[in-house]
Residue, then its C-alpha position, 0 to 999 in steps of 0.5 A: x032371296x037369301x044368296x047362300x052360294x055366291x062366287x067371286x072367281x076371276x079365272x081370267x086373271x088367275x088360274x089356281x096352281x093347286x087345281x092345275x096339279x090336282x086336275x092334271x093328276x086325274x088327266x094323267x091317270x087316263x093316259x099312258x105311254x109318252x103322252x102320259x110322261x109329257x103331261x106328267x111334266x107339262x102339269x107342274x111346269x104350268x103350275x110353276x108358271x102360274x105361281x110365277x105369274x101370281x100377284x098378291x091379293x085375293x084371287x078366288x073366293x065364294x060365300x057358302x052358308x054365310x061363310x067366306x071360303x077363300x081358295x086363292x089368298x096370295x101374299x108374301x108368306x104364301x108366295x114363297x112356299x108356293x114357289x118352292x112347292x111348284x119347283x119341287x113338284x117339277x123336280x119330282x115329276x122329272x125324278x119319277x119319269x122312268x116309273x111305270x106306276x100310274x097310281x104313283x104319278x097321280x098321287x104325287x101330283x094330287x098330293x103337291x096340289x093339295x099342299x099348294x091348296x093349303x098354302x093358298x087357303x085364306x080360311x080354315x075350312x078350305x085348309x081343312x079340306x086340302x089337309x085331308x086331301x093331302x093325307x089320302x094322296x100321300x099314303x099311296x106313295x107308301x102303299x105302292x112299295x107293295x111290301x108287308x111293312x110298307x102296307x102297315x107303315x102306310x096304315x099307321x100313317x093314316x091313322x095318325x094323320x086322321x087324328x091330326x084331322x079330327x083335332x084340326x076339325x074340332x078346333x075349327x068348329x070351336x073357333x068359329x063359334x068363338x069368333x064368328x069367323x073362319x079366316x086364317x090368320x094369327x089365331x089368338x082365341x085361346x082356350x080349346x080351339x087354340x090348342x086343338x088347332x096347334x096340336x093338329x099342325x104339330x102332328x104334321x110338323x113331326x114335333x116330338x112326341x108326335x113325329x114317329x109316323x114320319x120316321x116309320x113311313x117315309x123309309x117304307x115309301x116307293x124310291x120316287x114317293x119319298x121324294x114327294x113325301x119329304x117336301x110337302x107334309x111337314x113344310x105345309x105344317x110349317x106354313x100354318x104355324x107361321x100363319x097361325x102361331x107366330x111368337x108362341x113360346x112353347x114353339x121355341x122349346x119344342x123346336x129346339x128339342x126337335x133339333x137334338x132329338x132328330x140328330x141323336x136318332x139320326x146317328x144311331x140309324x142304319x137304314x139310309x132313309x131313316x137316317x134322312x127322315x130323322x133329320x127332317x125332324x131336326x131341321x124342321x126344329x129350326x124352323x119351328x124354333x124360329x116361329x116361336x121366337x116370332x121376330x122378323x128376322x126369325x120368321x124370315x129365317x124359318x121361311x127361307x130355311x123351309x125353302x132351302x130345306x125342301x131342295x136339299x132334303x129332296x136332293x138327299x132323298x133322291x140320291x138315297x133313292x138312286x142307291x136303292x134303285x140300283x143296288x136294292x140295299x137300303x142299310x149302311x152296313x150293306x153298302x160301301x165303295x159306290x163312288x167308283x160306280x155312281x160318281x154323279x150320285x155321289x157328287x150330287x149327294x155331297x152338295x146336298x149334304x154340305x147344304x144341310x150342314x150349312x157349309x158356306x156357299x151352299x143354300x143351308x148356310x144363308x137360311x140357318x145362319x139367319x135363325x141362329x142370328x135371330x137367337x143371338x140377337x135375342x140373347x137366348x144363349x141356351x136355345x142358341x146352343x142347342x141349335x149349334x149342337x144340332x148343327x154339328x150333329x147334322x154334319x156328323x151324320x149326313x155329311x160324314x157317316x152316310x157318305x163314308x159308309x155308303x160311298x167311301x169306306x170299305x168295298x161292299x162288292x157291289x157293282x151298280x150302274x149310274x142312276x137313270x138319266x132322268x134321276x140325274x137331271x132331277x138331281x142336278x137341278x136341285x144341286x144347281x139351286x143348292x149352290x145358286x142360293x148359297x152363291x146368290x142369297x138375294x134371290x131367295x131373300x127378296x121373296x121373304x115375307x118381312x121386307x127388307x131383310x137386311x141380313x148378310x150371311x157372309x160376315x167373317x163372324x158367320x163364316x169362320x164360326x161355321x168352318x170351325x164348327x165343321x172342322x172339329x166335327x170332322x176331326x172327331x168323326x175320324x178320330x172316333x171312326x171305329x166307334x161310328x161304324x153302323x150296327x144293324x139294330x132297331x132303335x126304339x122311339x115313341x111309336x113303340x107306345x102304339x106298336x107294342x104297348x097298345x096291343x099289350x094294354x088292349x090284351x091285358x084289359x081283355x084278359x083281366x078287365x071288369x066284366x063290363x070291359x070284357x063284354x065290350x071287348x068281346x063285342x069288339x073282338x073282330x075290329x080290335x083284332x084287325x085295327x090293333x093287332x095288324x094295323x099297329x104292327x109291321x106285319x099284316x095280311x095282304x089286301x087289308x088296306x084296300x078293304x078298310x078305312x080310307x074312303x069311308x073315313x073321308x066320307x064320315x069327316x066330310x059328313x061331319x064337317x057339313x053337319x057342323x057347318x049346318x048347325x052353326x049356320x042355323x043356331 
């Protein structure tokens, strides 16, 4: 008799951190009050302990339709991401303790668990399931802000990631037909499968011109939701690129462009979370460039930078969130003089700002310099120069512009209190780790996938070059300070094509197309109006998202996946 479903899952030896977070999120949904808060803290704590107790090896797999699905592959690469994901889930839970919104808590834990599921997935089918669950859980962190702009941004976020999921699914199906395997390792099949899977990953990595979903949605998320968002989606994409596409040359140039694209738009930004969101694009660019180079040092640098980036970027978003929570303001033009009233938030922010700027004795220094050193060893002068310019731009906007106009500078007249205690505790933990890793980098280096690391960040050449670069940028900022004053303007990005151009193009076709087009569009008049005119713009009627795609879309693609699996099995 054909055994079509066989489980090999030694639960006694290993309890999945991913399932702990997801099931814990479901448990939180039925609890209230103090018990809910205790479980909210206990679940990521248990997940972290589970990760710390996970030894390398395959811990959970089962056979389905002659396909081996692996939910628990643990190796050096997956474990370094799992560690920081678990740490971030705990920090995010502490930061959100004061929030009385069960849906946010549930979405945050399921989102973190889904990201952990991607990291431990040993096959493409399992990865795809968690990939889609990430999308469906994370979008609620945007919608729960309950503003018209947030509802519309969340719907655009959902649409872009649905495209990513469709491309990924198509690539997986083609890859399986070519190779007869769903194993997720270095993907070298070539052709359509290679490019479809790669593009699906690149969308989640926010690689220009496919990046605008990030800078559109993250500033519209809830204060606590943005902290989760900045940590997981792009970094799971970095993990998948490291696993499936190391030493892919196109990633070198895509990553280099990302670094400069992000800092350029960040310098122009006025909204504090949009400024920080653009720096996610820039910093992920360093990781993508390292993956493209593909040497042992470059890959270690990308993994290390993903680890440190999650911590200092979360600290930046937590600090910005504290400002928004206590003042209700999001723009630099509305802020100023806050250091007198929020001194601890200011100190924590500056630790994160120095970390992202790669100041010595902070975490960013010991990871970013590794990627730069890999390019220096490879004698890739142009890419090295692009990455160095991006480092200068990072300090200019995050280390100087934002703190000057938000915390220092002129007095805005705002008199906020310091952030709530739980927010300060979460920021303090992240700040401690930023300093600890910078002072003792071996703690991080021993987790990296290519051992031995054999890299010393604290050489005189590295330290003096970095200090000279940051000092020069600081001088330029204060000399040109009057030109650095933020302006309350909207800067167009590639999202213009689907916010403005797409509705106009549809309208043009509707008015001037052929009779066939006219008849087709007339038949689709209602969905086009609802989807294009409302979803792609900032303002839309309240409640539209609750009546549209999320559940039906997931059911549809699950059905497609199962149908494809059955067809491939019986052909």
